[in-house]
N, C-alpha and C positions, 0 to 999 in steps of 0.2 A: 373239740366238736368239729367234725368233718363237714365241709361245704356240701350243700344239697343241690341237686339238679332242679330245674324249674318244675318238673313233674313231681319229684319227691317233695318239694316245698308245697305244691298244690295238695298233695295227699296229706301232708302234715297239718295243713290248715283244716282239712276235713276232720282229721283225728282230734285236733284241739277242739273243734266245734262239737263233735259227737262224744268225746271223752273216752268211750270204749266202743269198739266196732269190729264186726266180722268183715271180711273182704267184701261180701255182698252188700253190706251197709255202706261201705265207702264207695263202691261202684254206683250205688243208687244216688249218691250225692253229686257225682260228676255230671255236669250238664253238657259240655262240649267235648268232642274227641274222646269218647269213652273207650278206654283200652279193653282188650280182651281180659276176661277174669284171671287167666294164668299170668298175663303180663302184670296186672295190678298186684297179684299175689307176690310176684317177684320183686316189684318195687317196694312193697311193704316189708318183705324179708330183708331187702337192702337197707331200709331204714332201721331195721332191728340190728343188723351188722354194724351200722354206723353209730349205734348207741342212742337213737332217737325214740325208739318204741320197744315195748316188751309185750308179752302176751300171757293170757291164761289159756291153758289147753283144756278142751272139752272133747275127749276122744281124739279124733283126727282133725277136729276143727279148732282154730285159734281165734280168740277174741283179743284184738290188739288195743293198746292204749299208749299214749305218749309218756315218755319218762323225761323229756326235755320240755320245759314250759315254753309257752309262746313268748313270754316276757324275756326269758334267758336267750332264746333264739333271736329275738328282736335286738337285744343289746349287742350280741355278737355280730349280727348282720350289719347294724348301724356302725359299729366300731370298724369293721372291715371296709365298709363303703367310705366312711370319712377318711380312713387311712389311705385307701387306694385313690380316691378322687379329689380329696380336699387337703392333702398333706397333713392329716391329723388335726386340722383346724376347723373348729365349729364356726368360727367367724367366717372363714371362706365358704363353708356350707350355707350359712344363712345369707351371706351376700349373694351367692349364686342364685338362691331361690328369689331373693329380692330383685335381682337383675332380670330374671326370667318372668317376673311378675306373678310368681306362684304364691307369694306371701305379701300381705298388705301392710301399710304403716300401722294400721290399727292392730293387726295381729302381732307385729313386732313390739308395739307398746305393751300388749297383753303378756308377751313373753318376758319382757323386762320386769313387769309387775310380779309375775310368778317367781322370777329369779330373786328379786328383792325380798319377797315374802319368805322365801326358803332360806335366806341367809341367817 
């Protein structure tokens, strides 16, 4: 799975939400920095080339849909981030968020309970 640009990832989130969409449907979902229709069409075709989306053709019009699930993308993204920023250590990742006060002691205890339940 090839890495996505920020804009491509934004478009994938819209496609995951809509499940199937024409370019005009995706364009309608973009709130800020709306690209030109042709630019968006090119981004979606790039997603197709990268293997993230496919389409059904209706004449000259294409209805696009994701072929990579959000869950699969999330796993790959998290594994890359943990590898690049935390030396493949989930402990380093969790301690980073604890130091940054992005996770509370209560949440850490809940995580431990979840881990123990799933053993």
